[in-house]
Structures are given as structure tokens and as C-alpha cells.
A tleap script that builds the chain and sets N, CA, C and O, in Angstrom:
source leaprc.protein.ff14SB
mol = sequence {
  NGLU TRP LEU ALA ILE THR GLY TYR PRO LYS
  VAL GLU ALA LEU ASP ILE SER GLN GLY MET
  LEU ASP LYS ALA ALA ALA LYS GLY VAL TYR
  THR ALA LEU HIE ARG LEU ALA MET GLY ASP
  THR LEU PRO PHE ALA ASP GLY ALA TYR ALA
  GLY ILE ILE SER ALA GLY VAL PHE THR SER
  GLY HIE VAL GLY VAL GLU GLY LEU ASP GLU
  LEU ILE ARG ILE CYS ARG PRO GLY GLY ILE
  ILE VAL LEU THR VAL LYS ASN THR LEU TRP
  ASP ALA GLY PHE ALA GLU ARG ILE ALA GLY
  LEU GLU ALA ARG GLY ALA ILE SER ARG LEU
  GLU GLU THR ARG PRO TYR ALA SER MET PRO
  GLY GLU THR ASP THR VAL PRO SER ARG GLY
  LEU VAL LEU ARG VAL CTHR
}
set mol.1.N position { -8.502 -4.925 9.588 }
set mol.1.CA position { -9.393 -5.480 10.589 }
set mol.1.C position { -9.600 -6.977 10.365 }
set mol.1.O position { -9.553 -7.768 11.307 }
set mol.2.N position { -9.831 -7.356 9.100 }
set mol.2.CA position { -10.082 -8.777 8.822 }
set mol.2.C position { -8.859 -9.636 9.081 }
set mol.2.O position { -9.002 -10.802 9.449 }
set mol.3.N position { -7.675 -9.102 8.903 }
set mol.3.CA position { -6.472 -9.889 9.193 }
set mol.3.C position { -6.419 -10.269 10.667 }
set mol.3.O position { -6.113 -11.413 11.003 }
set mol.4.N position { -6.709 -9.334 11.531 }
set mol.4.CA position { -6.719 -9.623 12.967 }
set mol.4.C position { -7.843 -10.593 13.309 }
set mol.4.O position { -7.652 -11.515 14.103 }
set mol.5.N position { -9.003 -10.389 12.716 }
set mol.5.CA position { -10.149 -11.261 12.975 }
set mol.5.C position { -9.851 -12.699 12.567 }
set mol.5.O position { -10.269 -13.638 13.245 }
set mol.6.N position { -9.133 -12.875 11.466 }
set mol.6.CA position { -8.838 -14.226 10.978 }
set mol.6.C position { -7.599 -14.840 11.613 }
set mol.6.O position { -7.182 -15.931 11.226 }
set mol.7.N position { -7.008 -14.152 12.580 }
set mol.7.CA position { -5.973 -14.791 13.367 }
set mol.7.C position { -4.541 -14.413 13.092 }
set mol.7.O position { -3.628 -15.016 13.657 }
set mol.8.N position { -4.313 -13.426 12.234 }
set mol.8.CA position { -2.926 -13.005 12.047 }
set mol.8.C position { -2.447 -12.372 13.343 }
set mol.8.O position { -3.131 -11.512 13.897 }
set mol.9.N position { -1.274 -12.786 13.840 }
set mol.9.CA position { -0.852 -12.373 15.185 }
set mol.9.C position { -0.355 -10.935 15.296 }
set mol.9.O position { -0.380 -10.362 16.385 }
set mol.10.N position { 0.093 -10.347 14.201 }
set mol.10.CA position { 0.684 -9.016 14.274 }
set mol.10.C position { 0.164 -8.180 13.110 }
set mol.10.O position { 0.580 -8.353 11.965 }
set mol.11.N position { -0.753 -7.272 13.428 }
set mol.11.CA position { -1.306 -6.379 12.417 }
set mol.11.C position { -1.083 -4.951 12.900 }
set mol.11.O position { -1.551 -4.563 13.971 }
set mol.12.N position { -0.362 -4.177 12.098 }
set mol.12.CA position { -0.013 -2.819 12.476 }
set mol.12.C position { -0.639 -1.827 11.505 }
set mol.12.O position { -0.937 -2.165 10.360 }
set mol.13.N position { -0.835 -0.604 11.976 }
set mol.13.CA position { -1.392 0.456 11.141 }
set mol.13.C position { -0.388 1.591 11.019 }
set mol.13.O position { 0.352 1.889 11.956 }
set mol.14.N position { -0.375 2.218 9.849 }
set mol.14.CA position { 0.482 3.367 9.593 }
set mol.14.C position { -0.360 4.430 8.910 }
set mol.14.O position { -1.045 4.147 7.928 }
set mol.15.N position { -0.312 5.642 9.421 }
set mol.15.CA position { -1.021 6.760 8.794 }
set mol.15.C position { -0.343 8.047 9.228 }
set mol.15.O position { 0.268 8.109 10.295 }
set mol.16.N position { -0.453 9.064 8.406 }
set mol.16.CA position { 0.089 10.372 8.766 }
set mol.16.C position { -0.868 11.111 9.695 }
set mol.16.O position { -0.459 12.025 10.410 }
set mol.17.N position { -2.137 10.718 9.687 }
set mol.17.CA position { -3.173 11.408 10.442 }
set mol.17.C position { -3.417 10.773 11.808 }
set mol.17.O position { -3.736 9.587 11.896 }
set mol.18.N position { -3.270 11.554 12.864 }
set mol.18.CA position { -3.568 11.040 14.199 }
set mol.18.C position { -5.044 10.667 14.315 }
set mol.18.O position { -5.391 9.702 14.996 }
set mol.19.N position { -5.910 11.429 13.653 }
set mol.19.CA position { -7.335 11.121 13.677 }
set mol.19.C position { -7.643 9.738 13.119 }
set mol.19.O position { -8.467 9.009 13.672 }
set mol.20.N position { -6.986 9.383 12.034 }
set mol.20.CA position { -7.187 8.048 11.448 }
set mol.20.C position { -6.614 6.966 12.365 }
set mol.20.O position { -7.197 5.890 12.497 }
set mol.21.N position { -5.484 7.248 12.991 }
set mol.21.CA position { -4.912 6.288 13.928 }
set mol.21.C position { -5.799 6.116 15.158 }
set mol.21.O position { -5.883 5.020 15.712 }
set mol.22.N position { -6.454 7.179 15.584 }
set mol.22.CA position { -7.393 7.079 16.700 }
set mol.22.C position { -8.558 6.162 16.330 }
set mol.22.O position { -9.008 5.363 17.151 }
set mol.23.N position { -9.042 6.278 15.100 }
set mol.23.CA position { -10.118 5.389 14.634 }
set mol.23.C position { -9.630 3.948 14.586 }
set mol.23.O position { -10.359 3.028 14.956 }
set mol.24.N position { -8.400 3.754 14.131 }
set mol.24.CA position { -7.826 2.405 14.085 }
set mol.24.C position { -7.692 1.834 15.489 }
set mol.24.O position { -8.001 0.665 15.717 }
set mol.25.N position { -7.234 2.651 16.429 }
set mol.25.CA position { -7.050 2.199 17.814 }
set mol.25.C position { -8.377 1.768 18.426 }
set mol.25.O position { -8.428 0.806 19.193 }
set mol.26.N position { -9.442 2.475 18.091 }
set mol.26.CA position { -10.765 2.162 18.642 }
set mol.26.C position { -11.249 0.773 18.232 }
set mol.26.O position { -12.107 0.200 18.903 }
set mol.27.N position { -10.722 0.233 17.156 }
set mol.27.CA position { -11.123 -1.101 16.701 }
set mol.27.C position { -10.539 -2.194 17.581 }
set mol.27.O position { -11.073 -3.302 17.625 }
set mol.28.N position { -9.461 -1.902 18.275 }
set mol.28.CA position { -8.865 -2.865 19.194 }
set mol.28.C position { -8.213 -4.067 18.536 }
set mol.28.O position { -8.088 -5.118 19.163 }
set mol.29.N position { -7.794 -3.932 17.285 }
set mol.29.CA position { -7.228 -5.091 16.576 }
set mol.29.C position { -5.755 -4.923 16.201 }
set mol.29.O position { -5.113 -5.889 15.788 }
set mol.30.N position { -5.216 -3.715 16.338 }
set mol.30.CA position { -3.845 -3.467 15.903 }
set mol.30.C position { -2.856 -3.650 17.039 }
set mol.30.O position { -3.104 -3.231 18.169 }
set mol.31.N position { -1.726 -4.284 16.726 }
set mol.31.CA position { -0.683 -4.489 17.730 }
set mol.31.C position { 0.231 -3.274 17.850 }
set mol.31.O position { 0.942 -3.126 18.844 }
set mol.32.N position { 0.214 -2.403 16.840 }
set mol.32.CA position { 1.008 -1.166 16.888 }
set mol.32.C position { 0.387 -0.154 15.932 }
set mol.32.O position { -0.177 -0.511 14.898 }
set mol.33.N position { 0.504 1.106 16.302 }
set mol.33.CA position { 0.037 2.213 15.468 }
set mol.33.C position { 1.225 3.134 15.222 }
set mol.33.O position { 1.908 3.535 16.164 }
set mol.34.N position { 1.470 3.471 13.959 }
set mol.34.CA position { 2.631 4.288 13.596 }
set mol.34.C position { 2.158 5.558 12.900 }
set mol.34.O position { 1.524 5.495 11.846 }
set mol.35.N position { 2.465 6.706 13.487 }
set mol.35.CA position { 2.145 7.981 12.828 }
set mol.35.C position { 3.365 8.397 12.028 }
set mol.35.O position { 4.318 8.966 12.560 }
set mol.36.N position { 3.311 8.100 10.740 }
set mol.36.CA position { 4.442 8.333 9.846 }
set mol.36.C position { 3.940 8.772 8.484 }
set mol.36.O position { 2.796 8.507 8.117 }
set mol.37.N position { 4.794 9.439 7.748 }
set mol.37.CA position { 4.495 9.840 6.378 }
set mol.37.C position { 5.172 8.887 5.407 }
set mol.37.O position { 6.353 8.572 5.549 }
set mol.38.N position { 4.423 8.441 4.437 }
set mol.38.CA position { 5.009 7.638 3.353 }
set mol.38.C position { 5.784 8.567 2.427 }
set mol.38.O position { 5.503 9.763 2.354 }
set mol.39.N position { 6.749 8.013 1.730 }
set mol.39.CA position { 7.541 8.783 0.782 }
set mol.39.C position { 8.980 8.942 1.222 }
set mol.39.O position { 9.875 9.107 0.392 }
set mol.40.N position { 9.206 8.892 2.525 }
set mol.40.CA position { 10.559 8.932 3.061 }
set mol.40.C position { 10.919 7.533 3.566 }
set mol.40.O position { 10.101 6.616 3.500 }
set mol.41.N position { 12.131 7.375 4.066 }
set mol.41.CA position { 12.545 6.100 4.633 }
set mol.41.C position { 11.710 5.805 5.872 }
set mol.41.O position { 11.557 6.654 6.750 }
set mol.42.N position { 11.174 4.596 5.930 }
set mol.42.CA position { 10.373 4.176 7.084 }
set mol.42.C position { 11.279 3.507 8.113 }
set mol.42.O position { 12.264 2.873 7.736 }
set mol.43.N position { 10.970 3.633 9.400 }
set mol.43.CA position { 11.849 3.105 10.448 }
set mol.43.C position { 11.621 1.621 10.747 }
set mol.43.O position { 11.516 1.226 11.908 }
set mol.44.N position { 11.547 0.809 9.702 }
set mol.44.CA position { 11.339 -0.625 9.853 }
set mol.44.C position { 12.478 -1.360 9.160 }
set mol.44.O position { 13.029 -0.878 8.170 }
set mol.45.N position { 12.822 -2.515 9.682 }
set mol.45.CA position { 13.909 -3.308 9.111 }
set mol.45.C position { 13.533 -3.846 7.732 }
set mol.45.O position { 12.358 -4.019 7.409 }
set mol.46.N position { 14.553 -4.101 6.941 }
set mol.46.CA position { 14.326 -4.777 5.666 }
set mol.46.C position { 13.598 -6.089 5.930 }
set mol.46.O position { 13.953 -6.825 6.851 }
set mol.47.N position { 12.584 -6.380 5.128 }
set mol.47.CA position { 11.872 -7.645 5.244 }
set mol.47.C position { 11.090 -7.830 6.529 }
set mol.47.O position { 10.820 -8.965 6.921 }
set mol.48.N position { 10.720 -6.758 7.190 }
set mol.48.CA position { 10.046 -6.844 8.494 }
set mol.48.C position { 8.631 -7.416 8.413 }
set mol.48.O position { 8.137 -7.964 9.399 }
set mol.49.N position { 7.968 -7.302 7.258 }
set mol.49.CA position { 6.566 -7.677 7.154 }
set mol.49.C position { 6.330 -8.756 6.104 }
set mol.49.O position { 6.957 -8.765 5.045 }
set mol.50.N position { 5.415 -9.663 6.423 }
set mol.50.CA position { 5.035 -10.730 5.487 }
set mol.50.C position { 4.089 -10.215 4.416 }
set mol.50.O position { 4.016 -10.778 3.324 }
set mol.51.N position { 3.375 -9.161 4.721 }
set mol.51.CA position { 2.435 -8.591 3.767 }
set mol.51.C position { 2.117 -7.156 4.127 }
set mol.51.O position { 2.236 -6.738 5.279 }
set mol.52.N position { 1.707 -6.410 3.109 }
set mol.52.CA position { 1.378 -4.999 3.286 }
set mol.52.C position { 0.127 -4.708 2.477 }
set mol.52.O position { 0.007 -5.135 1.329 }
set mol.53.N position { -0.802 -3.980 3.080 }
set mol.53.CA position { -2.008 -3.530 2.384 }
set mol.53.C position { -2.014 -2.011 2.421 }
set mol.53.O position { -1.858 -1.405 3.481 }
set mol.54.N position { -2.195 -1.407 1.265 }
set mol.54.CA position { -2.201 0.050 1.156 }
set mol.54.C position { -3.391 0.458 0.296 }
set mol.54.O position { -3.432 0.149 -0.895 }
set mol.55.N position { -4.356 1.146 0.890 }
set mol.55.CA position { -5.535 1.591 0.149 }
set mol.55.C position { -5.685 3.096 0.284 }
set mol.55.O position { -5.639 3.637 1.389 }
set mol.56.N position { -5.864 3.764 -0.836 }
set mol.56.CA position { -6.080 5.199 -0.818 }
set mol.56.C position { -4.851 6.019 -0.510 }
set mol.56.O position { -4.964 7.188 -0.144 }
set mol.57.N position { -3.679 5.431 -0.650 }
set mol.57.CA position { -2.430 6.130 -0.346 }
set mol.57.C position { -1.767 6.633 -1.625 }
set mol.57.O position { -1.330 7.783 -1.687 }
set mol.58.N position { -1.691 5.787 -2.632 }
set mol.58.CA position { -1.030 6.149 -3.887 }
set mol.58.C position { -2.030 6.873 -4.782 }
set mol.58.O position { -2.692 6.274 -5.630 }
set mol.59.N position { -2.114 8.189 -4.560 }
set mol.59.CA position { -3.084 9.016 -5.263 }
set mol.59.C position { -2.543 10.432 -5.371 }
set mol.59.O position { -1.604 10.793 -4.661 }
set mol.60.N position { -3.114 11.220 -6.230 }
set mol.60.CA position { -2.671 12.605 -6.405 }
set mol.60.C position { -2.786 13.367 -5.086 }
set mol.60.O position { -3.824 13.324 -4.427 }
set mol.61.N position { -1.734 14.050 -4.714 }
set mol.61.CA position { -1.740 14.849 -3.504 }
set mol.61.C position { -1.416 14.074 -2.243 }
set mol.61.O position { -1.386 14.652 -1.157 }
set mol.62.N position { -1.174 12.787 -2.361 }
set mol.62.CA position { -0.805 11.985 -1.191 }
set mol.62.C position { 0.606 11.456 -1.390 }
set mol.62.O position { 1.578 12.189 -1.209 }
set mol.63.N position { 0.722 10.199 -1.758 }
set mol.63.CA position { 2.034 9.582 -1.945 }
set mol.63.C position { 2.187 9.184 -3.407 }
set mol.63.O position { 1.284 8.602 -4.008 }
set mol.64.N position { 3.339 9.508 -3.962 }
set mol.64.CA position { 3.629 9.142 -5.342 }
set mol.64.C position { 4.412 7.850 -5.417 }
set mol.64.O position { 4.529 7.117 -4.435 }
set mol.65.N position { 4.935 7.585 -6.572 }
set mol.65.CA position { 5.663 6.340 -6.822 }
set mol.65.C position { 6.851 6.171 -5.879 }
set mol.65.O position { 7.315 5.051 -5.668 }
set mol.66.N position { 7.353 7.279 -5.305 }
set mol.66.CA position { 8.509 7.197 -4.405 }
set mol.66.C position { 8.231 6.346 -3.171 }
set mol.66.O position { 9.172 5.854 -2.549 }
set mol.67.N position { 6.981 6.160 -2.803 }
set mol.67.CA position { 6.652 5.340 -1.639 }
set mol.67.C position { 6.703 3.847 -1.894 }
set mol.67.O position { 6.768 3.059 -0.950 }
set mol.68.N position { 6.674 3.452 -3.148 }
set mol.68.CA position { 6.639 2.023 -3.486 }
set mol.68.C position { 7.905 1.286 -3.083 }
set mol.68.O position { 7.827 0.182 -2.544 }
set mol.69.N position { 9.062 1.868 -3.330 }
set mol.69.CA position { 10.327 1.194 -3.016 }
set mol.69.C position { 10.445 0.865 -1.530 }
set mol.69.O position { 10.978 -0.182 -1.162 }
set mol.70.N position { 9.946 1.764 -0.675 }
set mol.70.CA position { 10.011 1.506 0.764 }
set mol.70.C position { 9.109 0.330 1.152 }
set mol.70.O position { 9.477 -0.476 2.007 }
set mol.71.N position { 7.943 0.228 0.533 }
set mol.71.CA position { 7.068 -0.914 0.829 }
set mol.71.C position { 7.736 -2.216 0.414 }
set mol.71.O position { 7.664 -3.214 1.131 }
set mol.72.N position { 8.377 -2.206 -0.728 }
set mol.72.CA position { 9.088 -3.399 -1.193 }
set mol.72.C position { 10.232 -3.729 -0.237 }
set mol.72.O position { 10.448 -4.897 0.084 }
set mol.73.N position { 10.953 -2.731 0.215 }
set mol.73.CA position { 12.081 -2.960 1.122 }
set mol.73.C position { 11.643 -3.601 2.434 }
set mol.73.O position { 12.315 -4.503 2.934 }
set mol.74.N position { 10.530 -3.147 2.997 }
set mol.74.CA position { 10.113 -3.665 4.305 }
set mol.74.C position { 9.276 -4.933 4.216 }
set mol.74.O position { 8.930 -5.521 5.241 }
set mol.75.N position { 8.947 -5.361 3.000 }
set mol.75.CA position { 8.205 -6.615 2.817 }
set mol.75.C position { 9.208 -7.733 2.525 }
set mol.75.O position { 10.075 -7.584 1.663 }
set mol.76.N position { 9.090 -8.831 3.230 }
set mol.76.CA position { 10.070 -9.907 3.070 }
set mol.76.C position { 9.951 -10.591 1.700 }
set mol.76.O position { 8.882 -10.564 1.091 }
set mol.77.N position { 11.016 -11.192 1.223 }
set mol.77.CA position { 10.952 -11.945 -0.026 }
set mol.77.C position { 9.848 -13.004 0.054 }
set mol.77.O position { 9.737 -13.736 1.038 }
set mol.78.N position { 9.051 -13.064 -0.989 }
set mol.78.CA position { 7.901 -13.963 -0.999 }
set mol.78.C position { 6.653 -13.318 -0.429 }
set mol.78.O position { 5.561 -13.872 -0.550 }
set mol.79.N position { 6.800 -12.150 0.195 }
set mol.79.CA position { 5.667 -11.445 0.785 }
set mol.79.C position { 4.795 -10.792 -0.270 }
set mol.79.O position { 5.190 -10.642 -1.427 }
set mol.80.N position { 3.604 -10.408 0.153 }
set mol.80.CA position { 2.600 -9.854 -0.746 }
set mol.80.C position { 2.331 -8.391 -0.393 }
set mol.80.O position { 2.229 -8.029 0.779 }
set mol.81.N position { 2.219 -7.569 -1.419 }
set mol.81.CA position { 1.803 -6.177 -1.263 }
set mol.81.C position { 0.532 -5.992 -2.078 }
set mol.81.O position { 0.512 -6.246 -3.282 }
set mol.82.N position { -0.520 -5.551 -1.418 }
set mol.82.CA position { -1.791 -5.248 -2.073 }
set mol.82.C position { -1.974 -3.745 -1.984 }
set mol.82.O position { -1.908 -3.174 -0.895 }
set mol.83.N position { -2.207 -3.092 -3.129 }
set mol.83.CA position { -2.347 -1.656 -3.103 }
set mol.83.C position { -3.307 -1.155 -4.163 }
set mol.83.O position { -3.590 -1.836 -5.148 }
set mol.84.N position { -3.798 0.045 -3.938 }
set mol.84.CA position { -4.591 0.726 -4.946 }
set mol.84.C position { -3.777 1.902 -5.459 }
set mol.84.O position { -2.997 2.507 -4.724 }
set mol.85.N position { -3.974 2.217 -6.745 }
set mol.85.CA position { -3.246 3.315 -7.380 }
set mol.85.C position { -4.228 4.128 -8.220 }
set mol.85.O position { -4.911 3.583 -9.087 }
set mol.86.N position { -4.296 5.412 -7.963 }
set mol.86.CA position { -5.128 6.309 -8.760 }
set mol.86.C position { -4.550 6.389 -10.171 }
set mol.86.O position { -3.332 6.458 -10.336 }
set mol.87.N position { -5.415 6.380 -11.194 }
set mol.87.CA position { -4.944 6.367 -12.579 }
set mol.87.C position { -4.090 7.575 -12.945 }
set mol.87.O position { -3.205 7.459 -13.793 }
set mol.88.N position { -4.330 8.725 -12.332 }
set mol.88.CA position { -3.477 9.882 -12.629 }
set mol.88.C position { -2.031 9.577 -12.248 }
set mol.88.O position { -1.102 9.971 -12.954 }
set mol.89.N position { -1.845 8.888 -11.149 }
set mol.89.CA position { -0.510 8.489 -10.703 }
set mol.89.C position { 0.035 7.358 -11.580 }
set mol.89.O position { 1.213 7.345 -11.937 }
set mol.90.N position { -0.841 6.412 -11.918 }
set mol.90.CA position { -0.468 5.288 -12.779 }
set mol.90.C position { 0.104 5.808 -14.095 }
set mol.90.O position { 1.142 5.339 -14.562 }
set mol.91.N position { -0.587 6.783 -14.685 }
set mol.91.CA position { -0.172 7.330 -15.977 }
set mol.91.C position { 1.028 8.263 -15.873 }
set mol.91.O position { 1.674 8.552 -16.880 }
set mol.92.N position { 1.333 8.736 -14.667 }
set mol.92.CA position { 2.436 9.689 -14.471 }
set mol.92.C position { 3.723 9.013 -14.003 }
set mol.92.O position { 4.577 9.665 -13.403 }
set mol.93.N position { 3.872 7.710 -14.271 }
set mol.93.CA position { 5.131 7.035 -13.963 }
set mol.93.C position { 5.019 5.777 -13.131 }
set mol.93.O position { 5.967 4.994 -13.074 }
set mol.94.N position { 3.877 5.559 -12.481 }
set mol.94.CA position { 3.735 4.366 -11.644 }
set mol.94.C position { 3.774 3.095 -12.489 }
set mol.94.O position { 4.406 2.111 -12.104 }
set mol.95.N position { 3.100 3.114 -13.641 }
set mol.95.CA position { 3.076 1.933 -14.531 }
set mol.95.C position { 4.496 1.572 -14.973 }
set mol.95.O position { 4.878 0.402 -14.973 }
set mol.96.N position { 5.266 2.585 -15.348 }
set mol.96.CA position { 6.643 2.339 -15.780 }
set mol.96.C position { 7.500 1.811 -14.633 }
set mol.96.O position { 8.357 0.951 -14.838 }
set mol.97.N position { 7.271 2.321 -13.439 }
set mol.97.CA position { 8.046 1.856 -12.278 }
set mol.97.C position { 7.748 0.392 -11.983 }
set mol.97.O position { 8.663 -0.390 -11.726 }
set mol.98.N position { 6.477 0.020 -12.021 }
set mol.98.CA position { 6.093 -1.379 -11.806 }
set mol.98.C position { 6.751 -2.266 -12.868 }
set mol.98.O position { 7.319 -3.309 -12.544 }
set mol.99.N position { 6.672 -1.851 -14.130 }
set mol.99.CA position { 7.278 -2.636 -15.221 }
set mol.99.C position { 8.784 -2.766 -15.021 }
set mol.99.O position { 9.345 -3.838 -15.249 }
set mol.100.N position { 9.440 -1.696 -14.599 }
set mol.100.CA position { 10.885 -1.747 -14.360 }
set mol.100.C position { 11.250 -2.675 -13.212 }
set mol.100.O position { 12.233 -3.412 -13.295 }
set mol.101.N position { 10.466 -2.642 -12.145 }
set mol.101.CA position { 10.710 -3.537 -11.004 }
set mol.101.C position { 10.494 -4.994 -11.398 }
set mol.101.O position { 11.219 -5.880 -10.945 }
set mol.102.N position { 9.500 -5.235 -12.239 }
set mol.102.CA position { 9.280 -6.603 -12.747 }
set mol.102.C position { 10.448 -7.047 -13.615 }
set mol.102.O position { 10.938 -8.166 -13.467 }
set mol.103.N position { 10.895 -6.189 -14.513 }
set mol.103.CA position { 12.002 -6.530 -15.413 }
set mol.103.C position { 13.278 -6.811 -14.626 }
set mol.103.O position { 14.074 -7.667 -15.011 }
set mol.104.N position { 13.468 -6.098 -13.533 }
set mol.104.CA position { 14.640 -6.278 -12.667 }
set mol.104.C position { 14.526 -7.519 -11.790 }
set mol.104.O position { 15.517 -7.967 -11.212 }
set mol.105.N position { 13.314 -8.077 -11.688 }
set mol.105.CA position { 13.104 -9.255 -10.855 }
set mol.105.C position { 12.855 -8.939 -9.394 }
set mol.105.O position { 12.933 -9.834 -8.553 }
set mol.106.N position { 12.554 -7.676 -9.065 }
set mol.106.CA position { 12.306 -7.294 -7.677 }
set mol.106.C position { 10.908 -7.677 -7.214 }
set mol.106.O position { 10.692 -7.961 -6.035 }
set mol.107.N position { 9.962 -7.685 -8.143 }
set mol.107.CA position { 8.574 -8.046 -7.842 }
set mol.107.C position { 7.990 -8.856 -8.987 }
set mol.107.O position { 8.525 -8.870 -10.096 }
set mol.108.N position { 6.890 -9.527 -8.702 }
set mol.108.CA position { 6.073 -10.089 -9.770 }
set mol.108.C position { 4.644 -9.607 -9.541 }
set mol.108.O position { 4.159 -9.571 -8.410 }
set mol.109.N position { 3.991 -9.244 -10.619 }
set mol.109.CA position { 2.615 -8.758 -10.558 }
set mol.109.C position { 1.699 -9.972 -10.631 }
set mol.109.O position { 1.622 -10.641 -11.661 }
set mol.110.N position { 1.010 -10.251 -9.534 }
set mol.110.CA position { 0.124 -11.409 -9.481 }
set mol.110.C position { -1.248 -11.095 -10.035 }
set mol.110.O position { -1.850 -11.920 -10.722 }
set mol.111.N position { -1.745 -9.906 -9.741 }
set mol.111.CA position { -3.053 -9.489 -10.239 }
set mol.111.C position { -3.069 -7.986 -10.427 }
set mol.111.O position { -2.343 -7.244 -9.765 }
set mol.112.N position { -3.924 -7.553 -11.356 }
set mol.112.CA position { -4.178 -6.134 -11.567 }
set mol.112.C position { -5.619 -6.004 -12.014 }
set mol.112.O position { -6.046 -6.671 -12.956 }
set mol.113.N position { -6.367 -5.149 -11.342 }
set mol.113.CA position { -7.761 -4.947 -11.724 }
set mol.113.C position { -7.856 -3.985 -12.900 }
set mol.113.O position { -6.925 -3.231 -13.183 }
set mol.114.N position { -8.977 -4.025 -13.564 }
set mol.114.CA position { -9.290 -2.971 -14.526 }
set mol.114.C position { -9.558 -1.703 -13.726 }
set mol.114.O position { -9.939 -1.782 -12.559 }
set mol.115.N position { -9.367 -0.542 -14.331 }
set mol.115.CA position { -9.688 0.699 -13.621 }
set mol.115.C position { -11.152 0.709 -13.176 }
set mol.115.O position { -12.040 0.261 -13.901 }
set mol.116.N position { -11.380 1.226 -11.974 }
set mol.116.CA position { -12.725 1.275 -11.402 }
set mol.116.C position { -12.902 2.606 -10.676 }
set mol.116.O position { -11.922 3.233 -10.274 }
set mol.117.N position { -14.143 3.030 -10.511 }
set mol.117.CA position { -14.442 4.253 -9.750 }
set mol.117.C position { -14.308 3.910 -8.279 }
set mol.117.O position { -15.099 3.136 -7.739 }
set mol.118.N position { -13.303 4.488 -7.631 }
set mol.118.CA position { -13.028 4.110 -6.249 }
set mol.118.C position { -14.000 4.724 -5.258 }
set mol.118.O position { -14.153 4.204 -4.153 }
set mol.119.N position { -14.654 5.805 -5.620 }
set mol.119.CA position { -15.592 6.469 -4.718 }
set mol.119.C position { -16.874 6.778 -5.486 }
set mol.119.O position { -17.159 7.944 -5.757 }
set mol.120.N position { -17.647 5.758 -5.839 }
set mol.120.CA position { -18.865 6.014 -6.624 }
set mol.120.C position { -19.753 7.055 -5.934 }
set mol.120.O position { -19.968 7.000 -4.723 }
set mol.121.N position { -20.258 7.997 -6.721 }
set mol.121.CA position { -21.128 9.030 -6.182 }
set mol.121.C position { -20.388 10.230 -5.621 }
set mol.121.O position { -21.012 11.247 -5.318 }
set mol.122.N position { -19.077 10.136 -5.475 }
set mol.122.CA position { -18.291 11.256 -4.951 }
set mol.122.C position { -17.883 12.171 -6.107 }
set mol.122.O position { -18.098 11.847 -7.275 }
set mol.123.N position { -17.306 13.293 -5.769 }
set mol.123.CA position { -16.877 14.234 -6.800 }
set mol.123.C position { -15.606 13.762 -7.503 }
set mol.123.O position { -15.343 14.172 -8.634 }
set mol.124.N position { -14.824 12.921 -6.862 }
set mol.124.CA position { -13.602 12.394 -7.471 }
set mol.124.C position { -13.972 11.204 -8.345 }
set mol.124.O position { -14.235 10.111 -7.844 }
set mol.125.N position { -13.990 11.423 -9.644 }
set mol.125.CA position { -14.395 10.362 -10.564 }
set mol.125.C position { -13.211 9.738 -11.294 }
set mol.125.O position { -13.405 8.929 -12.202 }
set mol.126.N position { -11.991 10.099 -10.914 }
set mol.126.CA position { -10.804 9.519 -11.545 }
set mol.126.C position { -10.684 8.067 -11.096 }
set mol.126.O position { -10.653 7.799 -9.894 }
set mol.127.N position { -10.617 7.132 -12.028 }
set mol.127.CA position { -10.533 5.714 -11.653 }
set mol.127.C position { -9.227 5.358 -10.940 }
set mol.127.O position { -8.222 6.063 -11.034 }
set mol.128.N position { -9.284 4.257 -10.240 }
set mol.128.CA position { -8.123 3.646 -9.597 }
set mol.128.C position { -8.005 2.227 -10.116 }
set mol.128.O position { -8.879 1.744 -10.837 }
set mol.129.N position { -6.931 1.566 -9.750 }
set mol.129.CA position { -6.773 0.137 -10.047 }
set mol.129.C position { -6.175 -0.520 -8.820 }
set mol.129.O position { -5.527 0.141 -8.009 }
set mol.130.N position { -6.388 -1.799 -8.685 }
set mol.130.CA position { -5.805 -2.573 -7.605 }
set mol.130.C position { -4.685 -3.442 -8.126 }
set mol.130.O position { -4.758 -3.952 -9.244 }
set mol.131.N position { -3.656 -3.615 -7.330 }
set mol.131.CA position { -2.522 -4.458 -7.699 }
set mol.131.C position { -2.218 -5.420 -6.544 }
set mol.131.O position { -2.341 -5.070 -5.370 }
set mol.132.N position { -1.824 -6.624 -6.910 }
set mol.132.CA position { -1.279 -7.573 -5.956 }
set mol.132.C position { 0.111 -7.932 -6.474 }
set mol.132.O position { 0.270 -8.447 -7.581 }
set mol.133.N position { 1.112 -7.644 -5.642 }
set mol.133.CA position { 2.509 -7.858 -6.023 }
set mol.133.C position { 3.155 -8.858 -5.058 }
set mol.133.O position { 2.834 -8.884 -3.870 }
set mol.134.N position { 4.055 -9.667 -5.578 }
set mol.134.CA position { 4.869 -10.532 -4.723 }
set mol.134.C position { 6.303 -10.012 -4.778 }
set mol.134.O position { 6.856 -9.792 -5.855 }
set mol.135.N position { 6.892 -9.820 -3.608 }
set mol.135.CA position { 8.293 -9.392 -3.536 }
set mol.135.C position { 9.168 -10.618 -3.774 }
set mol.135.O position { 8.963 -11.665 -3.159 }
set mol.136.N position { 10.134 -10.482 -4.661 }
set mol.136.CA position { 10.986 -11.637 -4.994 }
set mol.136.C position { 12.357 -11.527 -4.368 }
set mol.136.O position { 13.191 -12.414 -4.549 }
savepdb mol mol.pdb
quit
């Protein structure tokens, strides 16, 4: 929402849930809405996006580390990916995947938060972390 408010000309939403896309549509800020599942190949060209924001997607029971490569593929070189990762996923291979992508020169990690409670007061008390990555 803030990207559209601050003047970015093309802000799109992607979700597997039509209900969530309906909520996004009601905001009137998205130029396109895509009902798609992460984890498989996405129908977007290589380097199609200057930046990607993913919150609450990389978590147990949703999308695993397999979704990361597709985000990198569709983000242009020099582009930014901001995402949150549940610690259960981080400890189950996500950390190693990020380190491997850095070692290969595919991404650089610009920032990483300390683990935090993503839903204070909720029953899910497993911490998450935030990452800011630059595609190289």
C-alpha cells in the first residue's frame, strides 16, 4: 500500500487466497492481482520486478525455501527483496540456502533482523526474522 501511496507506478499483489486478493483489490492501489501459489515456477519474466516484498509467506505450512529462487529470478539485478522468515524454516535449511546464494554471488544480504515475535499475543510464539537482499 505504501509503495503505491509514495508514487511507485506499478505495484502488484500475489496470493494463493482469493479472499486476500479481494481485500487487496478493495484498497485500490494495485495495478494487477495474481492468484498464484509460491513454490512453483511463476509466470513472470526473468528480472520483471525492481523489488519484491514478502511477509508471512516463508513459514511452516506455507512456502519453504523452494520459493526463494523464483523471487530471485523475477527480481532484476540490483533489485531488492524484503522478506520475513519463520525461524523453524530458517533452521530447516533457509539459512544455509541464503549463505550458499551469497557465496555464489547471486545475492547480497543487506540487513537481517534479530528474531522477533511476529504475532505478539497470538498462539504462534515461534520467532521470525526479516531479511533485505539485493539481487546481484
